[in-house]
MIFINU-192988 format. One line per field, with one value per residue (C-alpha): x, y, z; chain; residue number from 0; residue in three letters. Coordinates in steps of 0.5 Angstrom, whole numbers. Last residue first. Layout:
<sites>
px c(X, ...)
py c(Y, ...)
pz c(Z, ...)
mol c(A, ...)
seq c(NUM, ...)
type c(Ala, ...)
</sites>
This chain:
<sites>
px c(-132, -132, -135, -129, -124, -127, -126, -119, -118, -121, -117, -110, -112, -113, -107, -103, -106, -105, -98, -97, -99, -95, -89, -90, -90, -84, -81, -83, -80, -73, -73, -74, -68, -64, -66, -65, -58, -56, -58, -52, -48, -47, -50, -46, -47, -43, -46, -44, -51, -55, -52, -54, -54, -57, -57, -62, -68, -69, -67, -62, -63, -60, -57, -63, -67, -62, -67, -74, -72, -69, -76, -80, -78, -81, -88, -88, -86, -92, -97, -95, -96, -103, -106, -103, -106, -113, -113, -112, -116, -123, -126, -123, -125, -122, -115, -114, -116, -110, -105, -107, -107, -100, -98, -101, -97, -91, -92, -93, -86, -83, -86, -83, -76, -76, -79, -86, -86, -90, -90, -85, -80, -75, -73, -79, -84, -80, -80, -88, -88, -83, -88, -94, -90, -86, -93, -97, -91, -91, -99, -98, -93, -97, -103, -99, -95, -101, -103, -95, -95, -102, -98, -92, -97, -99, -93, -92, -85, -83, -89, -89, -82, -83, -89, -85, -79, -84, -88, -81, -79, -85, -84, -77, -79, -84, -80, -74, -79, -82, -75, -73, -80, -80, -74, -73, -78, -73, -70, -75, -72, -66, -66, -59, -55, -59, -63, -59, -62, -63, -70, -75, -71, -68, -74, -78, -74, -74, -81, -82, -78, -82, -88, -87, -84, -90, -94, -88, -88, -96, -96, -90, -94, -100, -96, -93, -99, -101, -94, -94, -101, -100, -94, -88, -83, -86, -82, -75)
py c(236, 239, 245, 245, 244, 250, 254, 252, 254, 261, 262, 260, 265, 271, 270, 269, 276, 279, 277, 278, 286, 287, 284, 288, 294, 292, 291, 298, 301, 298, 299, 306, 306, 303, 308, 314, 311, 310, 317, 321, 314, 316, 311, 307, 301, 294, 289, 283, 280, 287, 289, 297, 301, 296, 299, 305, 304, 307, 300, 296, 289, 284, 288, 292, 286, 282, 283, 283, 277, 273, 274, 272, 265, 265, 265, 258, 256, 261, 258, 251, 253, 257, 251, 246, 251, 251, 244, 243, 248, 246, 252, 255, 262, 266, 262, 262, 270, 271, 267, 270, 277, 276, 273, 279, 284, 280, 281, 289, 288, 285, 291, 296, 292, 291, 298, 299, 306, 310, 317, 321, 326, 321, 323, 328, 323, 317, 318, 318, 312, 308, 310, 307, 301, 300, 301, 296, 291, 293, 291, 285, 282, 284, 280, 274, 273, 270, 265, 263, 262, 258, 254, 253, 251, 245, 241, 236, 235, 236, 240, 244, 246, 248, 252, 255, 257, 260, 264, 267, 269, 272, 276, 278, 281, 285, 287, 289, 293, 297, 298, 302, 306, 309, 312, 313, 318, 322, 323, 328, 333, 335, 330, 332, 334, 330, 333, 332, 327, 331, 333, 328, 322, 323, 325, 320, 315, 317, 318, 311, 308, 312, 310, 303, 301, 300, 297, 292, 290, 289, 285, 280, 279, 277, 272, 269, 264, 263, 260, 253, 252, 254, 250, 254, 251, 244, 245, 244)
pz c(499, 492, 495, 500, 494, 491, 497, 498, 490, 491, 497, 494, 488, 492, 496, 489, 487, 493, 493, 486, 487, 492, 489, 483, 487, 490, 483, 481, 487, 486, 479, 480, 485, 480, 475, 480, 481, 474, 472, 476, 475, 468, 463, 459, 464, 465, 471, 466, 467, 468, 461, 461, 455, 450, 443, 441, 438, 431, 428, 424, 425, 429, 435, 436, 436, 441, 447, 444, 439, 445, 449, 443, 443, 450, 447, 445, 452, 454, 449, 451, 459, 458, 454, 460, 465, 462, 461, 468, 470, 466, 465, 459, 458, 463, 464, 456, 456, 461, 457, 450, 453, 455, 448, 445, 449, 447, 440, 442, 445, 438, 434, 439, 438, 431, 429, 427, 428, 433, 436, 432, 432, 434, 441, 442, 440, 442, 449, 449, 445, 449, 455, 452, 450, 457, 460, 456, 457, 465, 465, 461, 466, 472, 469, 467, 474, 478, 473, 473, 480, 480, 474, 479, 484, 479, 480, 474, 475, 468, 465, 471, 470, 463, 465, 471, 466, 461, 466, 469, 462, 461, 468, 466, 459, 462, 468, 464, 460, 466, 469, 462, 461, 468, 469, 462, 462, 465, 458, 456, 461, 456, 450, 448, 454, 458, 464, 471, 477, 483, 482, 478, 478, 485, 488, 485, 488, 495, 495, 492, 497, 503, 500, 499, 506, 510, 504, 503, 510, 510, 504, 507, 513, 509, 505, 511, 513, 506, 504, 507, 505, 498, 497, 495, 500, 497, 491, 495)
mol c(A, A, A, A, A, A, A, A, A, A, A, A, A, A, A, A, A, A, A, A, A, A, A, A, A, A, A, A, A, A, A, A, A, A, A, A, A, A, A, A, A, A, A, A, A, A, A, A, A, A, A, A, A, A, A, A, A, A, A, A, A, A, A, A, A, A, A, A, A, A, A, A, A, A, A, A, A, A, A, A, A, A, A, A, A, A, A, A, A, A, A, A, A, A, A, A, A, A, A, A, A, A, A, A, A, A, A, A, A, A, A, A, A, A, A, A, A, A, A, A, A, A, A, A, A, A, A, A, A, A, A, A, A, A, A, A, A, A, A, A, A, A, A, A, A, A, A, A, A, A, A, A, A, A, A, A, A, A, A, A, A, A, A, A, A, A, A, A, A, A, A, A, A, A, A, A, A, A, A, A, A, A, A, A, A, A, A, A, A, A, A, A, A, A, A, A, A, A, A, A, A, A, A, A, A, A, A, A, A, A, A, A, A, A, A, A, A, A, A, A, A, A, A, A, A, A, A, A, A, A, A, A, A, A, A, A)
seq c(235, 234, 233, 232, 231, 230, 229, 228, 227, 226, 225, 224, 223, 222, 221, 220, 219, 218, 217, 216, 215, 214, 213, 212, 211, 210, 209, 208, 207, 206, 205, 204, 203, 202, 201, 200, 199, 198, 197, 196, 195, 194, 193, 192, 191, 190, 189, 188, 187, 186, 185, 184, 183, 182, 181, 180, 179, 178, 177, 176, 175, 174, 173, 172, 171, 170, 169, 168, 167, 166, 165, 164, 163, 162, 161, 160, 159, 158, 157, 156, 155, 154, 153, 152, 151, 150, 149, 148, 147, 146, 145, 144, 143, 142, 141, 140, 139, 138, 137, 136, 135, 134, 133, 132, 131, 130, 129, 128, 127, 126, 125, 124, 123, 122, 121, 120, 119, 118, 117, 116, 115, 114, 113, 112, 111, 110, 109, 108, 107, 106, 105, 104, 103, 102, 101, 100, 99, 98, 97, 96, 95, 94, 93, 92, 91, 90, 89, 88, 87, 86, 85, 84, 83, 82, 81, 80, 79, 78, 77, 76, 75, 74, 73, 72, 71, 70, 69, 68, 67, 66, 65, 64, 63, 62, 61, 60, 59, 58, 57, 56, 55, 54, 53, 52, 51, 50, 49, 48, 47, 46, 45, 44, 43, 42, 41, 40, 39, 38, 37, 36, 35, 34, 33, 32, 31, 30, 29, 28, 27, 26, 25, 24, 23, 22, 21, 20, 19, 18, 17, 16, 15, 14, 13, 12, 11, 10, 9, 8, 7, 6, 5, 4, 3, 2, 1, 0)
type c(Leu, Arg, Lys, Ile, Asn, Lys, Lys, Lys, Ile, Arg, Ile, Ile, Glu, Thr, Lys, Tyr, Lys, Met, Leu, Phe, Ile, Leu, Ala, Cys, Tyr, Leu, Leu, Leu, Val, Leu, Leu, Met, Leu, Met, Leu, Pro, Leu, Leu, Met, Ser, Ser, His, Ile, Ser, Ser, Thr, Gly, Lys, Leu, Leu, Asn, Ile, Ser, Gln, Pro, Gln, His, Leu, Thr, Asn, Trp, Trp, Asp, Val, Ser, Tyr, Lys, Ile, Ile, Pro, Ile, Asn, Ile, Ser, Gly, Ile, Ile, Ala, Val, Ile, Ser, Ala, Ala, Lys, Tyr, Ala, Lys, Asp, Glu, Asp, Glu, Ile, Leu, Lys, His, Ile, Val, Ile, Leu, Ile, Ile, Tyr, Phe, Phe, Ser, Leu, Val, Val, Met, Ser, Thr, Ile, Arg, Ala, Asp, Trp, Val, Trp, Trp, Thr, Gly, Trp, Thr, Pro, Gln, Gly, Trp, Leu, Ser, Gly, Thr, Ile, Ile, Ala, Leu, Phe, Thr, Phe, Leu, Leu, Gly, Ile, Pro, Ala, Ile, Ser, Lys, Ser, Ile, Leu, Asn, Leu, Asn, Lys, Ile, Lys, Phe, Ile, Phe, Ser, Leu, Val, Ser, Phe, Phe, Ala, Ile, Ala, Thr, Phe, Ser, Ala, Leu, Ala, Ile, Trp, Ala, Ser, Pro, Val, His, Val, Tyr, Met, Ile, Arg, Val, Ser, Asp, Ser, Gln, Leu, Tyr, Asp, Pro, Pro, Ser, Ile, Ile, Leu, Ala, Phe, Thr, Leu, Ala, Ile, Met, Leu, Val, Val, Phe, Phe, Ile, Ser, Asn, Ile, Phe, Asn, Ile, Leu, Lys, Gln, Ile, Trp, Ser, Phe, Val, Arg, Ser, Pro, Asn, Ile, Leu, Asp, Phe, Met)
</sites>
């Protein structure tokens, strides 16, 4: 099973996937923006500021999912000693950091008209800031530690420790009295308190951002494969 993610196997179809995503991305983006900015109605309380949700919520989901994936691959790497999983984790980290920042920024923009303030040290917001620091540490480790094996090991330990923060982020609105609203959508249970006129644009924007993530990940992963191949050639 793990042989399927071998760089030599996946390299041949990475560019095909990149080309495919490029061919549909702007079409899907235009459809999603049309629903999010035009067709979707304003909220009866928050008015048009609710449209920030269409970027904020998917960004937060992706930020959490990315770190969860990194932690999961780190555990597998420790158990099965598969270096390719470390390579995948390294390629995911910048994406996770980008969407963590995007979630924090859009949350602040949404908080001002909703709460009357740009920033509070809310449990959900604070734990997201902590998540951003874990992402930064992961990226810095690969920049500063030249020995790749040591870098991968250190990054894996940080990722596993940082995974403790994921349930804190998810359940912070339930565990503490916070300004942040409770969970409106449960992807695992398939339940939602959001009206379909807003849920559809939200899902479309999620699709757009996932396509963007896939595009960036594939390009980053392809670059890492090329870098490793060049490094191996130099050793020979």
